[in-house]
N, C-alpha and C positions, 0 to 999 in steps of 0.2 A: 863720543862723550862718555859711554858707560866703560871705557878702557884707558881711563885717564889714572895715571899712577896712583893718585891719593885714592881712587874707588876700588882698586883691586885688592883684595884681602892677600895676605903674605902668602898664604896656602895656594893660592891661584896664580902667583906671578909667574910660576916655571911654567904653566900652561899656556899663558899668554905670549911668553917668550917662545916657547916652541910653535905656536901659530904663526908669529911673526917671522921665525926663521924659515918655516916651510911656505911662506907666502899666503897664506888661508885666511889672514886676518886684514881686512881693509878698513883703515880709518877714514871715516867720512870727514870732509873739511868742515872746520868750526863754521857754525850758523845754518849748515844745510839741513835739510830735512832726512834723516838716513833711511826713512820707508822708501823713498824714490829709488836710493841704491840698491838695497836688496830686492825690491820688486823687479828693478831692471835686470839684475845678476840671476835671478830666477827665471824669468823669461830667456835670458841668453842662454842658460844651462841646457834649456830645451824641455821636451815634453815630460819626461820622466822625474822632473825636479819637485820636491815638497818644499814648502816653507813652515819651519816651526814658530807659530805665534799665536797669541790669543788676540792680538790686534785684530778686529773686525774692518779695518780700513775704511771705515764710513767716510772720512772728510775726503779719501782719494777716491771713492765711489763717486761721489758726487762732482769731483774736478775732472772726471774722465770724459772724454767725447762719447764714447761708446758704453753705456752702462752694462748691457746685456753681455757682452763678451767678458767684462772685468769679472761680473759676478760668477758667472760659468767658470773661469779661469781658477777664481778663488775656492768655489766649490770642488774643484777636483786636485787643487794642489795645498790647499792650508791643512796642516797638522796642529790641532789644538794640544794643550798639556794642562795637565793638573798635578799637585802633589797628593798623594795618600797621608795617612797619619803614620806617625814615627814607628819604626820598627826597630830591628836589631841595631844596637849601637847608636841608636836615635837618629838613622837616616831615614828620609822620608821617601817612599816610593814614588817614582815618576810615572804618570799614567799618560800615555799618548791617544789621541782619538784620530785615527787616520780618516780620510774622506771616503765616502762609499762608493764602490766600485762601478755604481750605476747612478744616474741622475734622478733624484726625487724630485721631479718637476711635472708640470701638467703635459701629456704627450697624445699627439694623434695617431691612432693606429690606422693602418691602411684602408680600413673598411670605413673611415671618417669618424669613428667612434673615439671618444676621449676618456683617458686614464688620469684622474686626478689624486694625487696623493695628500691625505689629509694630516694636520699636525699630529706629533706624537712627543711624549715626553722626551726631553734632550735637543728639542728643535729650538731652545731659546736662541741659541747663537745664530739661526739660520736666517733670521728676518732681519733686514735693514733697519728698521725702526727700533731694534733691541728693547722693545716694550713687552713683546709677548711673554708669559709665563704660563707654564702648564699647570693645570691643577690635578686633584686626584682622578677626576673624570676623563682626563685625557688618556687615550691607552699608551703604553710602553711600545707595542709592537707596531709596525707599520701597518696603515689601513688605506686601502684605495676606493675611490667611488668611480665606477665605469659608466659612462654615458653614451648611451647608442644613440646616434643622430638619425633622425627621420628625414627620408628624402622627399 
């Protein structure tokens, strides 16, 4: 739907035509939820695939039979984007936020102890409820609590 002829600016028409010629543009059937198509394509492409989207996929998360694997996949493969302020020639800088190379979740160590990551500024998109917001007292850097379990 985003590539309908009447929605494409004239300057972008040649780009879309090139994508169609190269076979890298897939148009979803009218009335279909396009999210399911790109999620399937990302899974099909394999482990090293990233998905560039700010969509938090909350509606899909709750429709999944296996919530935990989907959440972990999303944490490892979703790249968020933002646009900076206008720079040279009124172009806005594209800022990409890649996923961490490690998992920021509660982890059990071999000794049975737990490592618990605390929220940090910038974690707003990390929680499924979408309501949590950092305030000035929330640290910028990562902070962990280590809990040693008694036997």
